[in-house]
VOGU-3710 file (C-alpha; in Angstrom, 3 decimals, decimal comma):
1> mlysktdgvd> -24,449/-46,152/-85,980  -24,325/-46,981/-89,666  -20,661/-45,898/-89,657  -19,839/-49,018/-87,683  -20,558/-51,060/-90,826  -17,710/-49,360/-92,691  -14,196/-50,695/-92,429  -11,540/-48,397/-90,955  -13,913/-45,899/-89,323  -12,703/-44,580/-85,935
11> mtwtaraaaa> -15,598/-45,217/-83,536  -13,948/-43,871/-80,370  -16,296/-40,866/-80,463  -19,292/-43,113/-79,813  -17,843/-44,242/-76,500  -17,150/-40,683/-75,590  -20,645/-39,604/-76,556  -22,207/-42,378/-74,517  -20,174/-41,296/-71,495  -21,333/-37,694/-71,768
21> mrpqgmvhfd> -24,296/-37,928/-69,422  -27,146/-35,620/-68,630  -28,177/-35,389/-64,979  -31,179/-37,587/-65,805  -28,856/-40,156/-67,381  -29,946/-39,505/-70,970  -27,771/-38,907/-74,017  -28,989/-36,580/-76,716  -26,438/-37,103/-79,475  -27,350/-34,175/-81,697
31> nlnfgtltyy> -26,396/-31,872/-78,824  -22,885/-33,281/-78,528  -19,735/-32,283/-80,369  -19,045/-35,587/-82,068  -16,060/-34,391/-84,070  -14,303/-32,749/-81,173  -15,002/-35,692/-78,910  -12,948/-37,730/-81,340  -10,060/-35,371/-81,824  -10,163/-33,042/-78,819
41> ngepqtavag> -7,232/-33,746/-76,542  -8,513/-31,748/-73,588  -10,899/-33,906/-71,580  -9,839/-34,387/-67,952  -8,170/-37,756/-67,586  -10,052/-38,544/-64,394  -13,483/-37,268/-63,528  -13,706/-35,060/-60,471  -16,098/-36,043/-57,715  -19,539/-35,599/-59,202
51> pyfqmrtrwe> -20,185/-34,725/-62,841  -18,243/-31,838/-64,336  -19,285/-30,102/-67,510  -18,662/-27,412/-70,026  -21,447/-24,945/-70,729  -22,611/-24,424/-74,267  -25,311/-22,258/-75,787  -28,431/-23,663/-77,435  -28,873/-20,377/-79,301  -29,534/-21,318/-82,905
61> plyqrnwstv> -26,971/-19,173/-84,822  -24,138/-20,512/-82,680  -25,479/-23,981/-82,004  -26,537/-25,043/-85,494  -23,856/-23,345/-87,599  -20,596/-23,981/-85,843  -19,254/-26,934/-87,817  -17,041/-27,150/-90,860  -17,814/-29,809/-93,420  -15,109/-32,037/-94,934
71> ngqktaetln> -16,196/-34,616/-97,520  -19,752/-34,195/-96,342  -18,884/-34,810/-92,679  -19,147/-32,340/-89,773  -15,609/-32,312/-88,448  -14,704/-29,215/-86,430  -16,057/-26,127/-84,742  -15,798/-22,837/-86,550  -17,608/-20,619/-84,016  -17,189/-20,027/-80,306
81> syyavnadge> -20,293/-21,601/-78,749  -18,923/-22,449/-75,295  -19,103/-20,146/-72,307  -15,917/-18,845/-70,729  -15,251/-16,059/-68,238  -14,022/-12,730/-69,568  -11,864/-10,126/-67,831  -14,938/-8,619/-66,122  -15,923/-11,949/-64,610  -18,914/-12,353/-66,936
91> lttssmkkda> -19,719/-15,466/-68,955  -19,636/-15,055/-72,729  -19,529/-17,414/-75,701  -15,858/-16,732/-76,241  -14,416/-20,259/-76,471  -14,388/-23,396/-78,514  -14,680/-26,680/-76,727  -10,941/-27,281/-76,500  -10,477/-24,002/-74,588  -13,711/-23,906/-72,606
101> pffqlvaged> -13,476/-24,064/-68,793  -15,077/-26,758/-66,683  -17,893/-26,244/-64,199  -19,427/-28,371/-61,504  -22,844/-28,422/-59,868  -22,950/-28,170/-56,077  -26,288/-29,407/-54,783  -27,924/-27,636/-51,858  -30,141/-29,329/-49,310  -33,008/-27,073/-50,373
111> gtysilllet> -33,088/-28,493/-53,912  -31,153/-25,653/-55,515  -27,794/-25,841/-57,288  -24,748/-23,618/-57,325  -22,383/-23,578/-60,306  -18,681/-23,704/-59,502  -16,010/-22,617/-61,997  -13,284/-25,161/-61,270  -10,281/-23,202/-62,509  -10,949/-20,324/-60,085
121> nkylsvkedk> -13,058/-22,073/-57,403  -15,683/-19,344/-57,671  -19,417/-19,490/-58,127  -21,812/-17,962/-60,621  -23,572/-15,109/-58,851  -26,503/-12,871/-59,792  -25,644/-9,210/-59,239  -27,715/-6,177/-58,312  -26,084/-4,298/-61,198  -28,033/-4,366/-64,427
131> sgeynlikad> -27,482/-4,166/-68,154  -30,696/-2,652/-69,414  -33,498/-4,687/-67,830  -31,328/-7,695/-66,976  -29,203/-8,410/-63,897  -25,545/-9,196/-64,517  -24,193/-12,669/-63,752  -20,538/-13,109/-62,833  -18,338/-15,999/-61,743  -16,829/-14,205/-58,747
141> atvigdnerf> -18,495/-15,445/-55,538  -16,357/-17,196/-52,948  -19,228/-18,542/-50,833  -22,725/-19,763/-51,550  -25,466/-17,332/-50,633  -28,901/-16,533/-52,023  -27,400/-14,933/-55,134  -25,521/-18,145/-55,956  -28,476/-20,545/-55,774  -30,212/-21,638/-58,972
151> ilrssgvgpf> -33,095/-23,895/-59,850  -32,195/-26,350/-62,639  -34,939/-27,460/-65,026  -34,910/-29,596/-68,142  -36,456/-28,124/-71,288  -36,599/-31,469/-73,046  -34,160/-34,310/-73,606  -31,150/-32,063/-74,057  -31,034/-28,394/-73,065  -31,573/-27,054/-69,594
161> flasskydnr> -32,525/-23,701/-68,197  -31,644/-22,002/-64,927  -33,726/-19,801/-62,636  -32,728/-17,675/-59,653  -34,654/-18,629/-56,528  -33,804/-15,292/-54,910  -35,086/-13,121/-57,727  -38,642/-14,447/-57,979  -37,539/-17,538/-59,944  -36,554/-15,456/-62,962
171> ivyqeaagsg> -34,868/-17,441/-65,745  -31,269/-16,970/-66,883  -31,246/-15,413/-70,343  -28,607/-15,408/-73,063  -28,381/-11,843/-74,300  -27,092/-11,565/-77,857  -24,814/-8,907/-79,288  -24,191/-9,046/-83,019  -25,516/-11,684/-85,414  -24,432/-14,700/-87,403
181> snavltlrlg> -20,738/-15,540/-87,139  -20,140/-12,319/-85,221  -22,695/-13,074/-82,505  -21,561/-13,146/-78,900  -23,818/-14,183/-76,027  -23,643/-13,124/-72,397  -25,516/-14,678/-69,488  -27,952/-12,326/-67,762  -30,912/-12,810/-65,438  -33,965/-12,229/-67,630
191> nktlsqitdi> -37,521/-11,167/-66,802  -39,447/-14,371/-67,489  -40,229/-16,440/-64,385  -40,903/-20,130/-63,800  -44,573/-19,343/-63,229  -44,767/-18,237/-66,863  -43,516/-21,613/-68,101  -46,345/-24,054/-68,745  -44,806/-26,103/-71,557  -41,482/-26,611/-73,326
201> pdistserli> -42,428/-24,293/-76,240  -42,660/-21,445/-73,732  -38,876/-21,556/-73,392  -37,003/-19,720/-76,107  -33,613/-20,815/-77,412  -32,232/-17,745/-75,658  -33,101/-19,434/-72,367  -31,647/-22,870/-73,168  -28,187/-24,018/-72,184  -26,407/-27,292/-72,878
211> fmfnaedial> -24,377/-28,838/-70,087  -21,750/-31,127/-71,619  -21,519/-33,672/-68,792  -18,884/-36,390/-68,430  -18,994/-39,054/-65,755  -16,164/-41,490/-66,501  -12,572/-41,574/-67,737  -12,929/-41,044/-71,490  -9,856/-38,955/-72,232  -7,040/-39,733/-74,585
221> pdgkpvpnqp> -3,735/-40,715/-72,920  -2,205/-37,283/-73,318  -5,257/-35,358/-72,208  -5,254/-32,469/-69,755  -5,027/-33,162/-66,029  -8,105/-33,000/-63,852  -9,106/-29,448/-62,892  -8,264/-28,611/-59,305  -11,011/-29,833/-57,026  -11,684/-27,796/-53,875
231> enpatpggvq> -11,536/-29,694/-50,621  -15,110/-28,732/-49,919  -17,203/-27,947/-53,021  -19,646/-25,921/-50,943  -16,983/-23,306/-50,343  -13,811/-22,939/-52,440  -10,628/-23,829/-50,624  -12,428/-25,892/-48,029  -12,743/-23,011/-45,557  -16,402/-23,673/-44,901
241> seeaadspqv> -15,841/-26,889/-42,980  -14,113/-25,106/-40,098  -16,710/-22,355/-40,042  -19,560/-24,846/-40,159  -18,499/-26,319/-36,851  -18,886/-22,926/-35,206  -21,869/-21,715/-37,214  -25,112/-20,941/-35,370  -28,103/-23,225/-35,476  -31,642/-22,517/-36,620
251> slnglagtls> -34,857/-24,457/-36,107  -38,386/-24,411/-37,491  -40,923/-25,378/-34,839  -38,147/-27,470/-33,302  -36,961/-29,059/-36,571  -33,404/-28,298/-37,678  -32,926/-25,917/-40,593  -29,939/-25,440/-42,897  -28,097/-22,128/-42,990  -25,711/-20,836/-45,620
261> knenggysll> -23,364/-17,921/-45,181  -23,866/-14,979/-47,518  -21,579/-12,265/-48,818  -22,478/-9,671/-46,188  -21,327/-11,942/-43,368  -24,837/-12,957/-42,374  -26,731/-16,188/-42,886  -29,489/-17,238/-45,242  -32,311/-19,704/-44,752  -34,196/-20,858/-47,843
271> lgdsqigtal> -37,446/-22,624/-46,960  -39,096/-25,023/-49,383  -42,852/-25,527/-49,440  -42,606/-29,111/-48,187  -40,256/-28,020/-45,411  -42,784/-25,412/-44,285  -45,615/-27,934/-44,418  -43,688/-30,456/-42,339  -42,726/-27,867/-39,733  -46,264/-26,502/-39,474
281> gggselvina> -47,819/-29,941/-39,157  -51,261/-28,396/-39,397  -50,475/-25,790/-36,737  -51,210/-22,079/-36,828  -47,684/-20,657/-36,482  -44,239/-21,279/-37,935  -41,580/-20,213/-35,430  -37,999/-19,869/-36,628  -35,627/-19,851/-33,675  -32,522/-17,958/-34,782
291> dgidnltvqf> -30,905/-17,164/-31,461  -27,255/-16,201/-31,890  -27,649/-14,990/-35,482  -27,134/-11,243/-35,862  -27,991/-11,095/-39,559  -30,492/-13,546/-41,051  -32,259/-13,594/-44,399  -35,222/-15,943/-44,816  -36,881/-16,740/-48,142  -40,218/-18,530/-48,249
301> saaamgaarf> -43,527/-18,782/-50,060  -46,468/-16,885/-48,596  -48,849/-19,390/-50,174  -47,096/-22,276/-48,415  -47,896/-20,634/-45,074  -51,630/-20,935/-45,630  -53,414/-19,184/-42,762  -50,511/-19,588/-40,325  -48,460/-16,843/-38,690  -44,762/-16,457/-39,454
311> tiksgygtvt> -42,402/-15,699/-36,550  -38,637/-15,208/-36,345  -37,171/-15,240/-32,833  -33,705/-13,972/-31,997  -31,885/-12,797/-28,917  -32,329/-9,170/-29,938  -35,963/-9,235/-31,016  -38,922/-11,185/-32,347  -41,117/-10,403/-35,327  -44,456/-12,035/-36,083
321> lpsatlqmmk> -46,286/-11,598/-39,364  -49,982/-12,445/-39,084  -51,511/-14,246/-42,040  -53,255/-11,072/-43,221  -49,908/-9,257/-43,264  -48,296/-12,072/-45,259  -51,077/-11,875/-47,809  -50,670/-8,107/-48,124  -46,933/-8,550/-48,676  -47,697/-11,195/-51,293
331> kkygdtlvlr> -50,127/-8,846/-53,025  -47,521/-6,088/-53,178  -44,367/-8,078/-53,926  -45,302/-11,576/-55,082  -45,540/-14,977/-53,448  -41,812/-15,393/-52,808  -41,032/-13,253/-49,773  -37,558/-12,449/-48,497  -37,255/-11,111/-44,945  -34,068/-9,955/-43,282
341> irkgsytiel> -33,514/-9,221/-39,601  -30,363/-7,507/-38,383  -28,939/-6,574/-35,033  -27,757/-3,064/-34,305  -30,988/-1,783/-32,863  -33,492/-4,167/-34,490  -33,988/-4,023/-38,233  -36,692/-5,926/-40,088  -36,653/-5,602/-43,876  -38,693/-6,965/-46,749
351> lkdgkpavya> -36,314/-7,428/-49,673  -37,133/-7,175/-53,364  -34,377/-7,858/-55,884  -31,946/-7,909/-52,976  -32,816/-4,408/-51,784  -35,138/-3,203/-48,995  -38,650/-2,627/-50,314  -41,156/-0,208/-48,827  -43,773/-1,850/-46,656  -46,006/0,506/-44,670
361> epgyplnltl> -49,520/-0,817/-44,128  -51,126/0,277/-40,830  -54,045/-2,069/-41,478  -51,698/-5,037/-41,886  -48,972/-4,486/-39,281  -46,075/-6,509/-37,953  -45,912/-7,542/-34,303  -42,532/-6,878/-32,693  -41,093/-7,811/-29,317  -37,855/-6,189/-28,185
371> pveaaegrnl> -35,872/-6,794/-24,994  -35,747/-4,035/-22,386  -32,619/-3,900/-20,270  -33,078/-1,184/-17,676  -29,798/0,111/-16,318  -29,326/0,096/-12,574  -31,075/3,006/-10,932  -33,259/3,784/-13,943  -37,022/3,543/-14,096  -38,484/1,027/-16,547
381> neyavvkken> -41,289/3,491/-17,301  -38,736/5,887/-18,758  -37,792/3,567/-21,627  -39,528/4,118/-24,950  -39,618/2,380/-28,320  -38,418/4,452/-31,258  -38,411/3,975/-35,007  -35,368/5,392/-36,734  -36,375/7,579/-39,665  -33,999/9,828/-41,593
391> gkdvilplaa> -31,514/9,901/-38,748  -34,126/10,747/-36,122  -35,766/8,726/-33,357  -39,550/8,765/-33,733  -41,208/7,635/-30,499  -43,969/5,012/-30,645  -45,991/6,032/-27,579  -48,296/2,998/-27,534  -45,402/0,593/-26,947  -45,263/-0,176/-23,222
401> aagnsvtfta> -42,802/-2,512/-21,543  -44,011/-5,432/-19,479  -41,214/-6,937/-17,434  -38,036/-7,272/-19,468  -39,608/-6,884/-22,913  -41,955/-4,700/-24,913  -44,415/-5,974/-27,520  -46,066/-3,643/-30,003  -47,485/-3,426/-33,501  -45,450/-1,736/-36,214
411> aatgtydvvy> -47,115/-0,358/-39,304  -43,933/-0,597/-41,355  -40,678/-2,444/-41,744  -37,588/-0,555/-40,638  -35,254/-0,124/-37,691  -36,572/-0,052/-34,128  -34,928/0,319/-30,745  -35,645/0,735/-27,041  -34,059/3,880/-25,625  -33,904/5,593/-22,266
421> nghvfhdvps> -35,748/8,908/-22,352  -36,146/9,839/-18,710  -36,781/13,369/-17,431  -36,052/14,950/-14,072  -38,906/16,838/-12,388  -37,982/18,221/-8,981  -41,638/18,722/-8,030  -42,544/15,062/-8,624  -40,805/12,991/-5,923  -40,748/9,217/-6,275
431> ahwaaqdiaf> -43,411/8,967/-3,551  -45,901/11,092/-5,522  -49,061/9,116/-6,341  -48,630/9,810/-10,091  -44,813/9,676/-10,267  -44,677/6,475/-12,335  -47,369/7,665/-14,734  -45,704/11,059/-15,182  -42,391/9,332/-15,935  -44,189/7,058/-18,412
441> vsarglfggt> -45,935/9,760/-20,465  -42,967/12,124/-20,357  -40,640/9,450/-21,766  -43,066/9,056/-24,671  -43,024/12,742/-25,479  -46,692/13,263/-24,626  -46,077/15,749/-21,826  -43,252/18,210/-21,423  -42,162/20,067/-18,355  -43,111/23,631/-17,545
451> gkelfdprtp> -39,517/24,831/-17,296  -36,610/24,545/-14,848  -37,143/20,776/-14,472  -40,673/21,218/-13,131  -43,863/19,374/-14,097  -46,423/21,320/-12,046  -48,547/18,226/-11,302  -51,301/20,225/-9,543  -51,703/22,798/-12,303  -55,095/22,490/-14,052
461> mtramftqvl> -55,041/21,073/-17,583  -56,616/23,304/-20,219  -58,634/22,001/-23,151  -55,914/23,196/-25,529  -53,223/21,359/-23,543  -55,208/18,135/-23,510  -55,864/18,311/-27,246  -52,162/18,822/-27,885  -51,348/15,691/-25,862  -53,829/13,729/-27,992
471> anlegvdlgr> -52,059/14,982/-31,121  -48,729/13,925/-29,624  -50,138/10,461/-28,974  -51,349/10,201/-32,557  -48,036/11,435/-33,950  -49,955/13,520/-36,440  -48,222/15,832/-38,899  -49,689/19,091/-37,655  -48,253/21,002/-40,581  -51,200/19,739/-42,623
481> yagtgftdvp> -53,729/21,508/-40,381  -54,107/25,273/-40,383  -57,426/27,045/-39,776  -60,309/25,869/-37,593  -64,031/26,393/-37,483  -63,913/27,782/-33,949  -64,124/31,530/-33,534  -61,913/31,485/-30,439  -59,076/29,480/-32,010  -57,113/31,986/-34,087
491> agqwytsavt> -54,494/30,953/-36,598  -50,890/30,770/-35,495  -51,403/29,722/-31,875  -49,367/26,808/-30,495  -52,531/24,732/-30,204  -54,293/25,763/-33,449  -53,176/22,821/-35,575  -53,899/20,268/-32,847  -57,432/21,603/-32,339  -58,001/21,636/-36,107
501> waaqsgivng> -56,881/18,007/-36,383  -59,068/16,930/-33,458  -62,119/18,734/-34,837  -61,699/17,309/-38,342  -61,217/13,832/-36,869  -64,450/14,003/-34,862  -62,663/13,967/-31,515  -63,838/17,392/-30,279  -67,062/19,296/-30,915  -66,444/22,478/-28,974
511> tgqglfspda> -68,381/23,996/-26,116  -71,209/25,481/-28,151  -71,910/28,591/-30,222  -68,835/27,988/-32,389  -66,458/28,085/-29,439  -63,766/25,651/-28,345  -62,730/27,420/-25,130  -59,028/26,511/-25,445  -57,990/28,200/-22,199  -60,779/26,690/-20,097
521> vitreqmavm> -59,780/23,930/-17,700  -60,894/20,573/-19,055  -63,391/18,783/-16,837  -63,113/15,106/-16,035  -66,124/14,189/-18,152  -64,847/16,299/-21,081  -61,538/14,465/-20,796  -63,378/11,134/-20,872  -65,323/12,112/-24,002  -62,223/13,268/-25,892
531> lynytatkgy> -60,352/10,058/-25,059  -63,388/7,920/-25,903  -63,830/9,650/-29,260  -60,138/9,311/-30,023  -60,039/5,569/-29,323  -63,146/5,152/-31,486  -61,313/6,705/-34,453  -58,576/4,095/-33,938  -60,993/1,190/-33,726  -60,121/0,546/-30,090
541> kplgitlpef> -62,699/-0,035/-27,388  -61,443/-0,271/-23,796  -61,934/-3,757/-22,448  -64,589/-3,539/-19,752  -63,765/-5,248/-16,491  -66,008/-3,932/-13,732  -67,970/-0,677/-13,727  -67,367/1,083/-10,408  -70,403/2,257/-8,486  -69,752/5,975/-8,217
551> tdagsvshwa> -71,606/7,853/-5,521  -72,243/10,767/-7,894  -72,862/8,748/-11,086  -76,160/10,565/-11,572  -74,388/13,887/-11,995  -72,595/12,814/-15,197  -73,908/14,802/-18,176  -75,975/12,689/-20,570  -73,572/13,378/-23,474  -70,676/11,997/-21,418
561> qdavealaag> -72,290/8,930/-19,852  -71,091/6,345/-22,426  -67,543/7,679/-22,329  -67,316/7,847/-18,538  -68,745/4,337/-18,115  -66,454/2,798/-20,785  -63,269/4,358/-19,426  -64,195/3,653/-15,816  -65,026/0,005/-16,594  -61,688/-0,331/-18,394
571> gilsgkpgdy> -59,776/0,957/-15,379  -58,647/4,075/-17,252  -60,742/6,644/-15,392  -60,616/6,112/-11,648  -62,696/7,714/-8,930  -61,687/10,071/-6,205  -61,747/9,342/-2,467  -65,275/8,483/-1,400  -66,031/6,804/-4,757  -66,747/10,087/-6,483
581> vdpqgetsra> -66,235/10,419/-10,243  -66,496/14,226/-9,960  -67,540/14,655/-13,638  -67,532/18,469/-13,633  -64,363/18,713/-11,548  -61,159/20,184/-12,959  -58,450/17,886/-14,301  -54,912/18,446/-13,060  -51,808/17,708/-15,111  -51,047/14,756/-12,853
591> eaaavfarli> -54,566/13,333/-13,308  -54,349/13,728/-17,086  -50,929/12,047/-17,124  -52,298/9,119/-15,120  -55,281/8,680/-17,454  -53,067/8,691/-20,549  -50,646/6,212/-18,952  -53,462/3,809/-18,043  -54,940/4,081/-21,544  -51,619/3,303/-23,235
601> rawgaeqs> -50,872/0,355/-20,962  -54,327/-1,148/-21,499  -54,233/-0,524/-25,234  -50,718/-1,878/-25,600  -51,555/-4,990/-23,573  -54,428/-5,825/-25,928  -52,237/-5,296/-29,005  -49,608/-7,683/-27,691
//
């Protein structure tokens, strides 16, 4: 201000400097181009709606050494320190102020900002493609999605830094190529995150940008015209306004949420911590109702959920993540979680860096509910849930429909569907006492026919057959099991691997003297013991209702009493006419099918 005491000094630059505002309304004069504010003839004559700005580096070689000195005064730029867009759509320090393009901040309702390049009406966007360890950033997005949202933070009175909310709040980095007067900088998404910033000194000059803001008419009379302003800053060209009227709605425990459309044609929902807290209101579950949305990405903080469950409901499926599952996801992939659900079967994905990440934790599963639409004339019991893996449908036998939906636990993210898998058995008419149970277990791949569309319901079930059905229920990879410790189970038989698995898992003990007796008919009490042992290995105990009073209860072998009582009390093992349990009686294929069907229904009901 001492220059104002000297006669003949042009002070117009001071007015221009004072009008160059920071978002917090502060002016940091040593960050402004005083000389070019005086002589530059390129400021817009009229400010566009909201502050516009040019973007300049704070990197020391370009920031501190880009002035020429005339008679001891800094008068003009000699280095390109302003960001412009190159032919590849990337931002580089390739311009002086007079040639630098103008940008504008577009504020989102979630507290993030998007950066619009006014001359092209396109947004800065973080890309999946990388240069070394850093993600590319280009000014090429036509709509605002997760990749176009940034967190804006001040690093002091002048410079700012940007962070990507989608990519774990990583900070935008200015990658240098060359040095001194030959240095060129390019914007990339670096590796440092907001959580690593505790004080201003933690931010390097490579992470600081200067936004040259202007908020009033300060141009010279022959300055450039105002850059074209899109009709709707949220989407270039104003096309979003028409779409918004028809866009689907989303709610969080009944409170309205804000969607944005992303590049893949789906919608994104970015949840802030305070928004989650308000929606929860001290409750135990956050329910996002997204009916009518076929592709939805939700980003949120696991920590903000506390001990609450997280549920997304849609017309094609519902997923619930218990608190323990959320914490496991947080442990594996960080506090910021990104979930995506998609229609076309039902796909639930956990995203990391914009790509599906592997989540397979049987101890911390997801709970899924899918609609079941049985076609006319088809049996509901013949519909099964499948997980699509490597182009194949893998049946989940424990998933059982109840009414017009099926609820089940899923150990992993992925794609699931409900498919019709009915079989025709000419020897099982619809009036057969076990017809529904046979249809149920056959659709789940537990039982096959005996050839020529026959089931042979009265045929006795051997111990080998029953063990194989248990292996089918488990979905075990039998290729891992070869030899057994039983002298009557030779290698290479169709049942060898199943018996080996069951023995190693503690499900079967044999019939004594090193024998398994694979071809012997399984008795009803042996069947009860095998099922009881199997459920114990899975941590499941049948829910006892009422223990029937069997007429021949005293004839149950002592080693089978606990199993028979537990399965009978749970409604899984039923008696025969006359209230007989018939513990040493033979088990037919129909009886075995009925027992498996009852077990799965009871087990599935408790899981849901």
